[in-house]
N, C-alpha and C positions, 0 to 999 in steps of 0.2 A: 506491498499500500504505499503510494507517497508522500508524504512530508508536507508539510503542509507552511506556509512561509506568508504572511500577511505584507502586502508593502503598503504603506500612510505616498496615498498619493492629489495631489494639486492643480487640476490644469491651468489656472494660471502660473506658476514652478517650473521656469526654464528645465533645472537641476530634474522638476520630475522629467519634462522632455525627453532631458538626454540620457536618462536611463533608461528608457523603455525600449530599445533593442535589448540592450544590457536582460532586462525584467523576463522577455521572452526568450533571450540565448539559455536563462535558467534551467528553462523546464524540458527546453533539447534537450541540452545537457546532462541533466544531472534526473536522482527521481525522487522530484519535487512535484505540485504543483501550491505555485502562483495568485493567491488574493488578493485582488481590485480591493484595495479598499477608501474612500473616498474622505478627505475632510476637505473643507471648505481651507482658503489661501490663509495664512500668518496675519498678514495684509487685514482679512475680514473678524479672525478667528480675534488676532491681538493688535488691535489697533495702535495703541499706541511703541509694538514694534520698531518702526517707523518713524516712530516721533522726529518733530522737529532737533531734539537732542541727540536724538540715534539713526542720524542720513547718514552719513560714510555709511553703515551697514547698506543700509540701497543703494548708493554709490554703487561701491567696489562689487552687489551683486551685476549692476547691470553690463559693468564692466570686465571681472570676471567668466560674465553664462556667456557671454561673444570668445573669449580666450579661448575658452572646454568645447566648445561648439566646433569652435577652427581647427584646434588639438584632431575632436576625433570625426573629421570630414561631414558633418552636419551642416545645415541650414541653419543659422540666428537672426531671424530679425524678431523683433518684436513686433506681435499681433496688433493689427487692427482690424476692428479694434480692441486691445485689451480686456482679456476677458473680466479683470474689474473695472469697475469706476472710479479712477486715479487720478488726481494732480498730482503730476511727478513733477513738478516745481513743488510745492507747500507737503507732497506724498498723505494730503486728505484725501481719507474715502467717503466718497459719496453716496448716505442712505439709499436712494433707490442705487441695483442691480441688475439687470436686465439677464445677464450674462452667466454670472459662474452659480447660481445655485439652481439654475436647468442644467449643465453642465453637470455637476457633482449632481446629480439624481441619475442622470441619464449613465454617468457610470457607473454608481448602486447598480440601475437595474440589466444594464453590460451584463453585469457580474452575475446580477442572477439569471444570467441568461447563455451563464456561463462563457460568455467572450472579454472576462471583461478587463485582464493585459493588450488583447489585441485590438478591444475597443481604445485606450489611452494612450497605443503609439498611434494609431490610425490620427485621432482629435486630433490628440499635440503633433504629429505632425500638419496637419490641416493648418493648425494655431500659429507654428511658429513657423513655416516653415517655408511664409511668405505672402502666402494665400489676402488677399487685397480682402474686406468682408466675407472673411470665411461663416461666418451666422449670416450671409444674404444671398437668397435661392436658392440652387437642390444640392448646392456643397457639402453641408454637413449630411443630409440625405443619401449623396451620392458615394459619398465616404462611405461612410458604413457600413450601407444599400451591399459592398463590398467583401464585407464578416458577416453577411446572414442577416444583416437586422434590419429591423425596419423601425427609422424613422419617429414614423406618426402613430405607430403602435406605441415606442416607448414612450413621446411625450403624455400618451392616451394613460400610460401605464403611470408615471411621473404626478399623474392630474390630481389622481385620489387619491395614492398611495401611500407609505408611511417611509417612504427615499428621505424624505430628508430627518424618519426617526433614528433612520441609521448610518445618515451621514453624524448626527450629533454622539451617537452611540462608539463612532471611532474615530474619532477625535477624544474623549474621555481618555478610549483602548491606548491611542498616542500616548497620551500624555502619560496614564497609567504604565506606558511599557517607561517613561524617562528622557522621554524625549518629547524633543515639540516639534521641529522638522519634518517637509520632507525633500527627498522622498527618503523615507522611512522604512527600513525591511528589517520584520521580524520573526527571527526562527529561535525556537525553544527557546521561549524570552528573551533574549539577544538581541540586541537590539545591533542595526546597519549603518551609520547616517549618509547618506548620498550618496549622491550618483558617484561617486569616488570610492567606495567604497563595496564594492559590487564584489571584485575581483577579493578582496580579501572577506567578502560570505561567500565566493565561489568555495573556495581556500579550506575552509570552517566547511565545507558541503563534504567536500574530498574528501576531510579528515573523517566524518563521518560514515565515509563508504559507498556514499549516491551517488559517482559516474556511475550514467548510462554504461 
């Protein structure tokens, strides 16, 4: 029986986007099941994280993720529109958030349909891959349609489902794991935080004899 890895993931996190190829390779190379646990972005969960007193954090991330994308040979384009509505000068978060709640709940639904990490990879590559207006037209429907998922049906499912409750449970579980950031991989209560810790996780899985 495959062992479980939970990955706490945000659809606004560039590092989560950069982790998606490695997430898929975990299942290809090891006897594991990687479960997508979508959470809201830290900027929504903890708006003070990017407060004026902490702007160095945001400025560093804006520089570093592009460098990391180049290193990995992946596209590095800040989403248009941004999955959260935020003033990128003051980093103030708007009260109205038309995109991120739907994306996060759709991630929960995709996991329920057995396509969580596949959905995360496809959608994140759409959002961070340079598609302007990724939320418009048929971009999203076509992208996930290639996975055998139906956007209209998924939207119907999340409209009256308990998906936001599951998101909140994921956030509580992330906190209980001992971390707060994404992507965080949890295997046997051990946390591996960050896209650049997947190799360390692979080393641990090999230690446990899980290589295929």
